[in-house]
N, CA, C and O atoms as a GROMACS GRO file, in nm:
protein
  500
    1MET      N    1   0.082  -0.120   0.000
    1MET     CA    2   0.000   0.000   0.000
    1MET      C    3   0.086   0.126   0.000
    1MET      O    4   0.048   0.228  -0.058
    2ILE      N    5   0.204   0.120   0.066
    2ILE     CA    6   0.293   0.236   0.069
    2ILE      C    7   0.436   0.193   0.041
    2ILE      O    8   0.474   0.078   0.060
    3GLU      N    9   0.514   0.290  -0.005
    3GLU     CA   10   0.656   0.267  -0.030
    3GLU      C   11   0.731   0.397  -0.005
    3GLU      O   12   0.672   0.505  -0.004
    4ILE      N   13   0.861   0.385   0.014
    4ILE     CA   14   0.947   0.499   0.034
    4ILE      C   15   1.017   0.530  -0.098
    4ILE      O   16   1.076   0.442  -0.160
    5LYS      N   17   1.008   0.657  -0.139
    5LYS     CA   18   1.074   0.700  -0.262
    5LYS      C   19   1.131   0.840  -0.238
    5LYS      O   20   1.107   0.901  -0.135
    6SER      N   21   1.207   0.888  -0.336
    6SER     CA   22   1.257   1.025  -0.330
    6SER      C   23   1.140   1.122  -0.339
    6SER      O   24   1.047   1.103  -0.418
    7SER      N   25   1.146   1.227  -0.258
    7SER     CA   26   1.040   1.327  -0.254
    7SER      C   27   1.092   1.460  -0.308
    7SER      O   28   1.203   1.502  -0.275
    8LYS      N   29   1.013   1.524  -0.390
    8LYS     CA   30   1.050   1.656  -0.443
    8LYS      C   31   1.028   1.766  -0.341
    8LYS      O   32   1.086   1.874  -0.354
    9ILE      N   33   0.946   1.741  -0.238
    9ILE     CA   34   0.921   1.848  -0.140
    9ILE      C   35   1.017   1.844  -0.022
    9ILE      O   36   1.024   1.941   0.054
   10SER      N   37   1.089   1.735  -0.006
   10SER     CA   38   1.185   1.724   0.103
   10SER      C   39   1.319   1.779   0.056
   10SER      O   40   1.365   1.748  -0.053
   11ASP      N   41   1.380   1.861   0.140
   11ASP     CA   42   1.511   1.915   0.103
   11ASP      C   43   1.619   1.871   0.201
   11ASP      O   44   1.724   1.936   0.212
   12GLY      N   45   1.594   1.763   0.270
   12GLY     CA   46   1.692   1.712   0.364
   12GLY      C   47   1.798   1.630   0.293
   12GLY      O   48   1.798   1.619   0.170
   13GLU      N   49   1.885   1.574   0.370
   13GLU     CA   50   1.995   1.496   0.315
   13GLU      C   51   1.946   1.375   0.235
   13GLU      O   52   2.007   1.338   0.135
   14PHE      N   53   1.836   1.312   0.280
   14PHE     CA   54   1.792   1.189   0.218
   14PHE      C   55   1.676   1.209   0.120
   14PHE      O   56   1.656   1.124   0.032
   15ASN      N   57   1.600   1.319   0.132
   15ASN     CA   58   1.490   1.352   0.040
   15ASN      C   59   1.392   1.237   0.020
   15ASN      O   60   1.355   1.204  -0.092
   16ARG      N   61   1.350   1.177   0.131
   16ARG     CA   62   1.257   1.064   0.123
   16ARG      C   63   1.117   1.107   0.159
   16ARG      O   64   1.096   1.208   0.226
   17GLY      N   65   1.021   1.028   0.114
   17GLY     CA   66   0.882   1.047   0.149
   17GLY      C   67   0.808   0.916   0.137
   17GLY      O   68   0.860   0.818   0.084
   18VAL      N   69   0.684   0.915   0.186
   18VAL     CA   70   0.599   0.797   0.182
   18VAL      C   71   0.499   0.816   0.068
   18VAL      O   72   0.432   0.920   0.060
   19PHE      N   73   0.487   0.718  -0.019
   19PHE     CA   74   0.402   0.726  -0.137
   19PHE      C   75   0.305   0.609  -0.142
   19PHE      O   76   0.336   0.499  -0.096
   20ALA      N   77   0.187   0.636  -0.197
   20ALA     CA   78   0.085   0.532  -0.213
   20ALA      C   79   0.120   0.445  -0.333
   20ALA      O   80   0.156   0.497  -0.439
   21THR      N   81   0.111   0.314  -0.318
   21THR     CA   82   0.133   0.222  -0.430
   21THR      C   83   0.002   0.181  -0.495
   21THR      O   84   0.001   0.116  -0.600
   22CYS      N   85  -0.110   0.219  -0.433
   22CYS     CA   86  -0.243   0.191  -0.486
   22CYS      C   87  -0.335   0.303  -0.438
   22CYS      O   88  -0.297   0.381  -0.351
   23ASP      N   89  -0.454   0.311  -0.493
   23ASP     CA   90  -0.551   0.409  -0.445
   23ASP      C   91  -0.588   0.374  -0.301
   23ASP      O   92  -0.607   0.258  -0.267
   24ILE      N   93  -0.599   0.477  -0.217
   24ILE     CA   94  -0.633   0.458  -0.076
   24ILE      C   95  -0.755   0.544  -0.046
   24ILE      O   96  -0.754   0.666  -0.068
   25GLU      N   97  -0.859   0.483   0.004
   25GLU     CA   98  -0.983   0.554   0.034
   25GLU      C   99  -0.972   0.634   0.163
   25GLU      O  100  -0.903   0.593   0.257
   26LYS      N  101  -1.040   0.747   0.166
   26LYS     CA  102  -1.048   0.831   0.285
   26LYS      C  103  -1.088   0.745   0.405
   26LYS      O  104  -1.180   0.664   0.396
   27GLY      N  105  -1.017   0.764   0.517
   27GLY     CA  106  -1.047   0.692   0.640
   27GLY      C  107  -0.972   0.562   0.658
   27GLY      O  108  -0.973   0.506   0.768
   28LYS      N  109  -0.907   0.512   0.554
   28LYS     CA  110  -0.837   0.384   0.563
   28LYS      C  111  -0.707   0.398   0.641
   28LYS      O  112  -0.634   0.496   0.626
   29LEU      N  113  -0.680   0.299   0.725
   29LEU     CA  114  -0.553   0.292   0.797
   29LEU      C  115  -0.441   0.268   0.697
   29LEU      O  116  -0.445   0.173   0.619
   30ILE      N  117  -0.341   0.356   0.700
   30ILE     CA  118  -0.228   0.347   0.607
   30ILE      C  119  -0.109   0.276   0.671
   30ILE      O  120  -0.044   0.192   0.609
   31HIS      N  121  -0.081   0.312   0.797
   31HIS     CA  122   0.040   0.261   0.862
   31HIS      C  123   0.027   0.275   1.012
   31HIS      O  124  -0.025   0.375   1.062
   32GLU      N  125   0.076   0.175   1.086
   32GLU     CA  126   0.088   0.181   1.231
   32GLU      C  127   0.236   0.185   1.264
   32GLU      O  128   0.310   0.092   1.233
   33ALA      N  129   0.278   0.293   1.328
   33ALA     CA  130   0.419   0.309   1.363
   33ALA      C  131   0.437   0.289   1.513
   33ALA      O  132   0.384   0.368   1.591
   34PRO      N  133   0.511   0.187   1.554
   34PRO     CA  134   0.542   0.172   1.696
   34PRO      C  135   0.628   0.289   1.743
   34PRO      O  136   0.698   0.352   1.664
   35VAL      N  137   0.621   0.318   1.873
   35VAL     CA  138   0.698   0.431   1.926
   35VAL      C  139   0.798   0.385   2.031
   35VAL      O  140   0.780   0.283   2.098
   36ILE      N  141   0.903   0.465   2.043
   36ILE     CA  142   0.993   0.458   2.157
   36ILE      C  143   0.972   0.590   2.230
   36ILE      O  144   1.015   0.695   2.183
   37ALA      N  145   0.906   0.583   2.344
   37ALA     CA  146   0.874   0.704   2.421
   37ALA      C  147   0.981   0.730   2.526
   37ALA      O  148   1.046   0.638   2.576
   38TYR      N  149   0.997   0.857   2.558
   38TYR     CA  150   1.092   0.895   2.662
   38TYR      C  151   1.039   1.019   2.733
   38TYR      O  152   0.967   1.098   2.672
   39PRO      N  153   1.073   1.038   2.862
   39PRO     CA  154   1.026   1.156   2.936
   39PRO      C  155   1.081   1.285   2.875
   39PRO      O  156   1.194   1.288   2.826
   40ASN      N  157   1.001   1.388   2.878
   40ASN     CA  158   1.042   1.517   2.820
   40ASN      C  159   1.170   1.571   2.881
   40ASN      O  160   1.244   1.643   2.813
   41ASP      N  161   1.199   1.540   3.008
   41ASP     CA  162   1.322   1.593   3.068
   41ASP      C  163   1.448   1.530   3.006
   41ASP      O  164   1.559   1.576   3.033
   42GLN      N  165   1.431   1.427   2.925
   42GLN     CA  166   1.544   1.368   2.854
   42GLN      C  167   1.560   1.426   2.713
   42GLN      O  168   1.657   1.394   2.644
   43HIS      N  169   1.465   1.510   2.671
   43HIS     CA  170   1.469   1.563   2.534
   43HIS      C  171   1.592   1.652   2.510
   43HIS      O  172   1.636   1.667   2.396
   44GLN      N  173   1.646   1.710   2.616
   44GLN     CA  174   1.766   1.792   2.598
   44GLN      C  175   1.879   1.713   2.534
   44GLN      O  176   1.962   1.770   2.463
   45HIS      N  177   1.882   1.584   2.557
   45HIS     CA  178   1.986   1.499   2.496
   45HIS      C  179   1.955   1.474   2.348
   45HIS      O  180   2.045   1.474   2.264
   46ILE      N  181   1.828   1.454   2.317
   46ILE     CA  182   1.786   1.434   2.178
   46ILE      C  183   1.810   1.560   2.097
   46ILE      O  184   1.844   1.553   1.979
   47GLU      N  185   1.792   1.678   2.160
   47GLU     CA  186   1.810   1.806   2.091
   47GLU      C  187   1.952   1.821   2.034
   47GLU      O  188   1.972   1.900   1.942
   48LYS      N  189   2.046   1.748   2.086
   48LYS     CA  190   2.184   1.756   2.039
   48LYS      C  191   2.208   1.668   1.916
   48LYS      O  192   2.320   1.661   1.865
   49THR      N  193   2.103   1.601   1.868
   49THR     CA  194   2.118   1.507   1.757
   49THR      C  195   2.023   1.541   1.643
   49THR      O  196   1.934   1.625   1.658
   50LEU      N  197   2.042   1.476   1.532
   50LEU     CA  198   1.954   1.489   1.417
   50LEU      C  199   1.812   1.444   1.449
   50LEU      O  200   1.717   1.489   1.385
   51LEU      N  201   1.796   1.356   1.546
   51LEU     CA  202   1.663   1.305   1.582
   51LEU      C  203   1.570   1.413   1.637
   51LEU      O  204   1.449   1.392   1.640
   52ALA      N  205   1.623   1.525   1.680
   52ALA     CA  206   1.539   1.631   1.738
   52ALA      C  207   1.429   1.674   1.643
   52ALA      O  208   1.318   1.703   1.688
   53ASP      N  209   1.456   1.680   1.515
   53ASP     CA  210   1.355   1.722   1.417
   53ASP      C  211   1.254   1.613   1.386
   53ASP      O  212   1.157   1.637   1.314
   54TYR      N  213   1.274   1.494   1.440
   54TYR     CA  214   1.185   1.382   1.412
   54TYR      C  215   1.103   1.339   1.533
   54TYR      O  216   1.020   1.248   1.521
   55ALA      N  217   1.123   1.400   1.647
   55ALA     CA  218   1.051   1.361   1.768
   55ALA      C  219   0.908   1.415   1.763
   55ALA      O  220   0.884   1.525   1.714
   56PHE      N  221   0.814   1.337   1.814
   56PHE     CA  222   0.674   1.374   1.822
   56PHE      C  223   0.635   1.392   1.968
   56PHE      O  224   0.690   1.326   2.056
   57GLU      N  225   0.540   1.480   1.994
   57GLU     CA  226   0.481   1.488   2.128
   57GLU      C  227   0.405   1.358   2.152
   57GLU      O  228   0.337   1.306   2.063
   58TYR      N  229   0.417   1.307   2.274
   58TYR     CA  230   0.353   1.180   2.308
   58TYR      C  231   0.290   1.195   2.446
   58TYR      O  232   0.348   1.153   2.546
   59GLY      N  233   0.174   1.255   2.450
   59GLY     CA  234   0.109   1.282   2.577
   59GLY      C  235   0.167   1.407   2.641
   59GLY      O  236   0.240   1.482   2.577
   60ILE      N  237   0.134   1.427   2.766
   60ILE     CA  238   0.172   1.551   2.836
   60ILE      C  239   0.319   1.554   2.874
   60ILE      O  240   0.384   1.658   2.861
   61ASN      N  241   0.372   1.443   2.919
   61ASN     CA  242   0.506   1.443   2.977
   61ASN      C  243   0.610   1.365   2.897
   61ASN      O  244   0.722   1.343   2.945
   62HIS      N  245   0.575   1.324   2.776
   62HIS     CA  246   0.666   1.240   2.698
   62HIS      C  247   0.678   1.287   2.554
   62HIS      O  248   0.591   1.357   2.501
   63SER      N  249   0.785   1.248   2.493
   63SER     CA  250   0.806   1.261   2.350
   63SER      C  251   0.831   1.121   2.298
   63SER      O  252   0.850   1.027   2.375
   64ALA      N  253   0.831   1.108   2.164
   64ALA     CA  254   0.850   0.974   2.107
   64ALA      C  255   0.923   0.981   1.975
   64ALA      O  256   0.910   1.076   1.898
   65ILE      N  257   1.000   0.879   1.951
   65ILE     CA  258   1.060   0.853   1.821
   65ILE      C  259   0.977   0.742   1.758
   65ILE      O  260   0.952   0.639   1.821
   66LEU      N  261   0.933   0.764   1.634
   66LEU     CA  262   0.849   0.666   1.565
   66LEU      C  263   0.934   0.570   1.485
   66LEU      O  264   1.033   0.609   1.422
   67LEU      N  265   0.895   0.445   1.488
   67LEU     CA  266   0.962   0.342   1.410
   67LEU      C  267   0.882   0.317   1.281
   67LEU      O  268   0.786   0.389   1.252
   68GLY      N  269   0.920   0.217   1.207
   68GLY     CA  270   0.853   0.192   1.080
   68GLY      C  271   0.872   0.311   0.988
   68GLY      O  272   0.980   0.371   0.984
   69TYR      N  273   0.767   0.346   0.914
   69TYR     CA  274   0.774   0.461   0.823
   69TYR      C  275   0.726   0.589   0.891
   69TYR      O  276   0.716   0.693   0.825
   70GLY      N  277   0.697   0.584   1.019
   70GLY     CA  278   0.637   0.697   1.089
   70GLY      C  279   0.714   0.827   1.080
   70GLY      O  280   0.653   0.934   1.074
   71MET      N  281   0.844   0.822   1.077
   71MET     CA  282   0.926   0.944   1.073
   71MET      C  283   0.951   0.992   0.931
   71MET      O  284   1.021   1.092   0.912
   72LEU      N  285   0.897   0.924   0.831
   72LEU     CA  286   0.928   0.959   0.693
   72LEU      C  287   0.816   1.031   0.620
   72LEU      O  288   0.832   1.069   0.504
   73PHE      N  289   0.701   1.052   0.686
   73PHE     CA  290   0.592   1.128   0.624
   73PHE      C  291   0.633   1.276   0.623
   73PHE      O  292   0.676   1.329   0.726
   74ASN      N  293   0.620   1.340   0.509
   74ASN     CA  294   0.653   1.483   0.498
   74ASN      C  295   0.533   1.568   0.535
   74ASN      O  296   0.420   1.521   0.545
   75HIS      N  297   0.560   1.697   0.554
   75HIS     CA  298   0.462   1.793   0.602
   75HIS      C  299   0.390   1.865   0.489
   75HIS      O  300   0.447   1.892   0.384
   76SER      N  301   0.262   1.896   0.514
   76SER     CA  302   0.185   1.986   0.429
   76SER      C  303   0.077   2.051   0.515
   76SER      O  304   0.022   1.989   0.606
   77TYR      N  305   0.047   2.178   0.485
   77TYR     CA  306  -0.067   2.244   0.550
   77TYR      C  307  -0.198   2.202   0.485
   77TYR      O  308  -0.305   2.235   0.535
   78GLN      N  309  -0.191   2.130   0.374
   78GLN     CA  310  -0.308   2.069   0.310
   78GLN      C  311  -0.283   1.918   0.298
   78GLN      O  312  -0.267   1.866   0.188
   79PRO      N  313  -0.279   1.849   0.412
   79PRO     CA  314  -0.240   1.708   0.412
   79PRO      C  315  -0.349   1.618   0.353
   79PRO      O  316  -0.467   1.653   0.350
   80ASN      N  317  -0.306   1.503   0.306
   80ASN     CA  318  -0.401   1.402   0.261
   80ASN      C  319  -0.410   1.286   0.361
   80ASN      O  320  -0.481   1.189   0.338
   81ALA      N  321  -0.336   1.299   0.473
   81ALA     CA  322  -0.339   1.198   0.578
   81ALA      C  323  -0.330   1.268   0.714
   81ALA      O  324  -0.285   1.382   0.724
   82ASN      N  325  -0.374   1.198   0.816
   82ASN     CA  326  -0.358   1.246   0.953
   82ASN      C  327  -0.318   1.128   1.041
   82ASN      O  328  -0.310   1.014   0.994
   83TYR      N  329  -0.292   1.157   1.166
   83TYR     CA  330  -0.253   1.048   1.254
   83TYR      C  331  -0.323   1.062   1.388
   83TYR      O  332  -0.362   1.171   1.430
   84GLU      N  333  -0.338   0.949   1.453
   84GLU     CA  334  -0.393   0.942   1.588
   84GLU      C  335  -0.293   0.864   1.673
   84GLU      O  336  -0.231   0.770   1.625
   85ILE      N  337  -0.279   0.905   1.798
   85ILE     CA  338  -0.191   0.832   1.889
   85ILE      C  339  -0.274   0.725   1.959
   85ILE      O  340  -0.379   0.754   2.016
   86ASN      N  341  -0.227   0.603   1.955
   86ASN     CA  342  -0.291   0.493   2.025
   86ASN      C  343  -0.202   0.458   2.144
   86ASN      O  344  -0.107   0.381   2.132
   87PHE      N  345  -0.234   0.517   2.260
   87PHE     CA  346  -0.151   0.497   2.379
   87PHE      C  347  -0.157   0.353   2.428
   87PHE      O  348  -0.059   0.303   2.485
   88ASP      N  349  -0.270   0.285   2.409
   88ASP     CA  350  -0.281   0.146   2.454
   88ASP      C  351  -0.184   0.055   2.378
   88ASP      O  352  -0.124  -0.035   2.437
   89ASN      N  353  -0.169   0.080   2.248
   89ASN     CA  354  -0.081  -0.002   2.165
   89ASN      C  355   0.057   0.059   2.148
   89ASN      O  356   0.146  -0.004   2.089
   90HIS      N  357   0.078   0.180   2.199
   90HIS     CA  358   0.204   0.252   2.182
   90HIS      C  359   0.240   0.265   2.034
   90HIS      O  360   0.350   0.230   1.991
   91THR      N  361   0.142   0.317   1.958
   91THR     CA  362   0.162   0.338   1.815
   91THR      C  363   0.104   0.473   1.773
   91THR      O  364   0.018   0.529   1.841
   92PHE      N  365   0.153   0.522   1.661
   92PHE     CA  366   0.090   0.631   1.588
   92PHE      C  367   0.023   0.565   1.468
   92PHE      O  368   0.087   0.491   1.393
   93GLU      N  369  -0.106   0.592   1.450
   93GLU     CA  370  -0.181   0.532   1.341
   93GLU      C  371  -0.208   0.640   1.236
   93GLU      O  372  -0.268   0.743   1.266
   94PHE      N  373  -0.164   0.615   1.115
   94PHE     CA  374  -0.178   0.710   1.005
   94PHE      C  375  -0.296   0.668   0.918
   94PHE      O  376  -0.304   0.554   0.874
   95TYR      N  377  -0.388   0.763   0.895
   95TYR     CA  378  -0.509   0.738   0.818
   95TYR      C  379  -0.517   0.833   0.699
   95TYR      O  380  -0.465   0.944   0.703
   96ALA      N  381  -0.584   0.787   0.592
   96ALA     CA  382  -0.610   0.875   0.477
   96ALA      C  383  -0.714   0.979   0.519
   96ALA      O  384  -0.825   0.944   0.559
   97TYR      N  385  -0.678   1.104   0.510
   97TYR     CA  386  -0.770   1.214   0.542
   97TYR      C  387  -0.856   1.247   0.420
   97TYR      O  388  -0.969   1.296   0.434
   98THR      N  389  -0.803   1.221   0.303
   98THR     CA  390  -0.874   1.236   0.177
   98THR      C  391  -0.850   1.108   0.096
   98THR      O  392  -0.768   1.025   0.135
   99ASP      N  393  -0.920   1.093  -0.014
   99ASP     CA  394  -0.885   0.986  -0.106
   99ASP      C  395  -0.745   1.015  -0.160
   99ASP      O  396  -0.714   1.129  -0.195
  100ILE      N  397  -0.662   0.913  -0.166
  100ILE     CA  398  -0.524   0.928  -0.213
  100ILE      C  399  -0.508   0.838  -0.336
  100ILE      O  400  -0.544   0.721  -0.333
  101LYS      N  401  -0.453   0.893  -0.441
  101LYS     CA  402  -0.431   0.818  -0.565
  101LYS      C  403  -0.295   0.747  -0.562
  101LYS      O  404  -0.200   0.793  -0.499
  102ALA      N  405  -0.288   0.635  -0.630
  102ALA     CA  406  -0.162   0.562  -0.645
  102ALA      C  407  -0.057   0.657  -0.701
  102ALA      O  408  -0.083   0.729  -0.798
  103GLY      N  409   0.062   0.658  -0.641
  103GLY     CA  410   0.171   0.744  -0.684
  103GLY      C  411   0.180   0.875  -0.608
  103GLY      O  412   0.284   0.941  -0.612
  104ASP      N  413   0.072   0.915  -0.539
  104ASP     CA  414   0.074   1.040  -0.462
  104ASP      C  415   0.160   1.025  -0.337
  104ASP      O  416   0.164   0.919  -0.275
  105GLU      N  417   0.229   1.134  -0.302
  105GLU     CA  418   0.299   1.135  -0.175
  105GLU      C  419   0.197   1.154  -0.064
  105GLU      O  420   0.104   1.234  -0.076
  106ILE      N  421   0.215   1.080   0.044
  106ILE     CA  422   0.125   1.089   0.159
  106ILE      C  423   0.184   1.190   0.256
  106ILE      O  424   0.297   1.176   0.302
  107LEU      N  425   0.105   1.293   0.287
  107LEU     CA  426   0.153   1.407   0.365
  107LEU      C  427   0.067   1.427   0.489
  107LEU      O  428  -0.054   1.408   0.486
  108ILE      N  429   0.132   1.466   0.598
  108ILE     CA  430   0.063   1.497   0.723
  108ILE      C  431   0.096   1.641   0.762
  108ILE      O  432   0.192   1.700   0.713
  109ASN      N  433   0.015   1.696   0.851
  109ASN     CA  434   0.045   1.827   0.909
  109ASN      C  435   0.124   1.803   1.036
  109ASN      O  436   0.074   1.741   1.130
  110TYR      N  437   0.246   1.852   1.040
  110TYR     CA  438   0.331   1.831   1.157
  110TYR      C  439   0.276   1.898   1.283
  110TYR      O  440   0.321   1.867   1.393
  111ASN      N  441   0.181   1.989   1.270
  111ASN     CA  442   0.121   2.053   1.387
  111ASN      C  443   0.025   1.961   1.461
  111ASN      O  444  -0.021   1.996   1.569
  112GLY      N  445  -0.004   1.846   1.407
  112GLY     CA  446  -0.089   1.749   1.476
  112GLY      C  447  -0.229   1.740   1.419
  112GLY      O  448  -0.277   1.630   1.392
  113ASP      N  449  -0.297   1.852   1.400
  113ASP     CA  450  -0.430   1.854   1.342
  113ASP      C  451  -0.422   1.907   1.199
  113ASP      O  452  -0.338   1.992   1.169
  114VAL      N  453  -0.509   1.857   1.113
  114VAL     CA  454  -0.500   1.894   0.972
  114VAL      C  455  -0.526   2.041   0.947
  114VAL      O  456  -0.480   2.094   0.846
  115ASP      N  457  -0.598   2.108   1.035
  115ASP     CA  458  -0.636   2.248   1.009
  115ASP      C  459  -0.554   2.351   1.086
  115ASP      O  460  -0.589   2.469   1.084
  116ILE      N  461  -0.449   2.312   1.152
  116ILE     CA  462  -0.364   2.407   1.224
  116ILE      C  463  -0.254   2.454   1.130
  116ILE      O  464  -0.179   2.373   1.074
  117ASP      N  465  -0.244   2.586   1.112
  117ASP     CA  466  -0.143   2.639   1.020
  117ASP      C  467  -0.035   2.721   1.091
  117ASP      O  468   0.023   2.812   1.032
  118ASP      N  469  -0.009   2.688   1.217
  118ASP     CA  470   0.097   2.755   1.292
  118ASP      C  471   0.232   2.727   1.226
  118ASP      O  472   0.252   2.620   1.168
  119PRO      N  473   0.324   2.824   1.234
  119PRO     CA  474   0.459   2.798   1.180
  119PRO      C  475   0.523   2.678   1.250
  119PRO      O  476   0.502   2.656   1.369
  120LEU      N  477   0.599   2.602   1.175
  120LEU     CA  478   0.666   2.485   1.231
  120LEU      C  479   0.792   2.525   1.304
  120LEU      O  480   0.849   2.631   1.277
  121TRP      N  481   0.838   2.443   1.397
  121TRP     CA  482   0.953   2.474   1.481
  121TRP      C  483   1.078   2.502   1.398
  121TRP      O  484   1.159   2.587   1.437
  122PHE      N  485   1.095   2.435   1.286
  122PHE     CA  486   1.216   2.456   1.208
  122PHE      C  487   1.206   2.576   1.114
  122PHE      O  488   1.303   2.610   1.047
  123ASP      N  489   1.087   2.642   1.109
  123ASP     CA  490   1.072   2.765   1.032
  123ASP      C  491   1.076   2.888   1.121
  123ASP      O  492   1.073   3.001   1.072
  124GLN      N  493   1.082   2.867   1.252
  124GLN     CA  494   1.085   2.979   1.346
  124GLN      C  495   1.230   3.014   1.379
  124GLN      O  496   1.318   2.928   1.377
  125GLU      N  497   1.252   3.140   1.408
  125GLU     CA  498   1.389   3.182   1.444
  125GLU      C  499   1.416   3.162   1.590
  125GLU      O  500   1.526   3.191   1.637
   0.00000   0.00000   0.00000
């Protein structure tokens, strides 16, 4: 259903993104990414590494690094996917927010909700 390919919107060292290999209907589960959670007071150590830009908020007192393809979804303010945190399973679940066509890059809003257009941390001074 999904694959990793080069992304034209990513300008990082690896330029990767998550792409649909088939049509995906709105509401369909795309990917479940297991998490490695850690207390927020340990984030100062992560901030010294490349992983800082990939950490997600995980509840009130924790952050998380996502496994699987979870860290490879690129950002858009008009995403075609969203995610929900499943604390019972310790996963982030990625769902199609709109119908997605085969070959389309699957994009999420890094702000958490699809309709939040706040500047992202890496665009702020």
